[in-house]
C-alpha positions as CSV (number, residue, x, y, z in Angstrom):
1,X,11.8,5.6,-5.6
2,X,13.5,5.2,-2.3
3,X,12.9,2.6,0.5
4,X,11.0,-0.7,0.0
5,X,8.9,-1.8,2.9
6,X,6.3,-4.6,3.5
7,X,3.0,-3.1,4.6
8,X,0.9,-6.2,4.5
9,X,1.2,-9.9,4.9
10,X,-1.6,-12.4,4.7
11,X,-2.4,-14.5,7.7
12,X,-1.1,-17.6,5.9
13,X,2.1,-15.8,5.1
14,X,1.8,-16.4,1.4
15,X,1.6,-12.8,0.3
16,X,3.7,-10.1,1.7
17,X,3.3,-6.9,-0.4
18,X,6.5,-4.9,-0.7
19,X,5.9,-1.3,-1.6
20,X,7.9,1.9,-2.2
21,X,8.1,4.6,0.5
22,X,8.4,8.1,-0.8
23,X,7.1,11.5,0.3
24,X,5.9,10.1,3.6
25,X,3.5,7.6,1.9
26,X,3.6,4.3,0.1
27,X,3.0,3.9,-3.6
28,X,1.4,0.9,-5.3
29,X,0.7,0.2,-9.0
30,X,-2.6,-1.3,-10.2
31,X,-0.7,-4.6,-10.7
32,X,0.3,-4.6,-7.0
33,X,-3.3,-3.8,-6.0
34,X,-4.6,-6.7,-8.1
35,X,-2.2,-8.9,-6.1
36,X,-3.1,-7.4,-2.8
37,X,-6.9,-7.6,-3.2
38,X,-7.0,-10.7,-5.5
39,X,-9.2,-9.0,-8.1
40,X,-8.8,-8.4,-11.8
41,X,-7.2,-5.2,-12.9
42,X,-10.5,-4.0,-14.5
43,X,-12.1,-4.2,-11.0
44,X,-9.3,-2.2,-9.4
45,X,-9.5,0.4,-12.3
46,X,-13.2,0.8,-11.8
47,X,-12.8,1.5,-8.1
48,X,-10.0,3.9,-8.7
49,X,-12.0,5.8,-11.3
50,X,-15.0,6.0,-9.0
51,X,-12.9,7.3,-6.1
52,X,-11.7,10.2,-8.2
53,X,-15.1,10.7,-10.0
54,X,-17.0,10.9,-6.7
55,X,-14.5,13.3,-5.3
56,X,-13.4,11.1,-2.4
57,X,-9.8,11.9,-3.3
58,X,-8.0,14.3,-5.6
59,X,-6.3,12.6,-8.5
60,X,-3.5,15.1,-8.9
61,X,-2.1,14.7,-5.4
62,X,-2.6,11.0,-5.1
63,X,-1.2,9.7,-8.4
64,X,2.4,9.6,-9.8
65,X,3.7,8.4,-13.1
66,X,7.2,6.9,-12.5
67,X,9.8,5.2,-14.6
68,X,10.7,1.7,-13.4
69,X,13.4,-0.7,-14.5
70,X,12.2,-3.0,-17.3
71,X,9.3,-0.8,-18.4
72,X,9.5,1.2,-21.7
73,X,7.0,3.8,-20.4
74,X,6.0,5.3,-17.1
75,X,3.9,3.3,-14.7
76,X,1.1,4.9,-12.7
77,X,1.4,4.5,-8.9
78,X,-1.3,5.4,-6.4
79,X,-0.5,6.5,-2.8
80,X,-1.7,4.9,0.4
81,X,-4.9,6.9,0.5
82,X,-6.0,5.4,-2.8
83,X,-5.0,1.9,-1.7
84,X,-7.0,2.2,1.5
85,X,-10.0,3.6,-0.4
86,X,-9.9,0.7,-2.9
87,X,-9.5,-1.7,0.0
88,X,-12.7,-0.5,1.6
89,X,-14.6,-0.9,-1.7
90,X,-13.3,-4.2,-3.1
91,X,-15.4,-7.3,-2.4
92,X,-13.0,-10.2,-1.9
93,X,-11.8,-12.3,1.0
94,X,-8.4,-10.5,0.7
95,X,-10.3,-7.2,0.8
96,X,-11.9,-8.4,4.1
97,X,-8.5,-9.4,5.4
98,X,-7.0,-6.0,4.4
99,X,-9.8,-4.1,6.1
100,X,-9.4,-6.1,9.3
101,X,-5.6,-5.5,9.2
102,X,-6.0,-1.8,8.5
103,X,-8.6,-1.4,11.2
104,X,-6.3,-3.2,13.7
105,X,-3.3,-1.0,12.8
106,X,-5.4,2.1,13.3
107,X,-6.9,0.8,16.6
108,X,-3.4,-0.1,17.9
109,X,-2.1,3.3,16.9
110,X,-5.0,5.2,18.6
111,X,-4.8,3.1,21.8
112,X,-1.0,3.0,22.1
113,X,-0.3,6.4,20.6
114,X,2.2,5.0,18.1
115,X,2.7,2.2,15.5
116,X,5.8,0.1,15.1
117,X,6.8,-1.8,12.0
118,X,8.8,-4.5,13.9
119,X,10.6,-5.8,10.8
120,X,11.6,-2.3,9.6
121,X,12.7,-1.4,13.2
122,X,14.9,-4.5,13.4
123,X,16.5,-3.7,10.0
124,X,17.2,0.0,11.0
125,X,18.6,-1.1,14.3
126,X,20.9,-3.5,12.5
127,X,22.0,-0.8,10.1
128,X,22.7,1.5,13.1
129,X,24.7,-1.2,14.8
130,X,26.7,-1.8,11.7
131,X,27.7,1.9,11.7
132,X,29.2,1.7,15.2
C-alpha cells in the first residue's frame, strides 16, 4: 500500500485513524473499523455482510486482500464506500460522530466546491519546499 493519511479524528483528539490511500480511495481493515466505530468485530462483520447481501455495494470492487508486515496471511481491507456504509449503519456514539463528520465534509465540499486535508496539504507543501 502506498500513502498513509488520517481521515478522521475524534473531537477529544484521542483517536486519529490512519489509513492507506491507494487507487484513489482509502482502505481499512475490520480491526480499524472496530476502532473507528467502537464496536465489536462481529458487529462490523454483520454490517459488512448485510451491505453486500442487500446489494448496496459490490463485494468484488470494494474488497482487497493484502499482505501486511507481521501477518502470516492476507488481511481483508474494505474501501471508503464500505466504511461509509458501515458508518451509517452502526449504532454507537462514535458512529454518530463519524456521521456528523462525514456529513460536514460533504457539506463543505458541496458549498465550497472542494475539500482540503490541511495536515496533508502542509506535509506536501513541506516536501515540495524541501525539493527546492
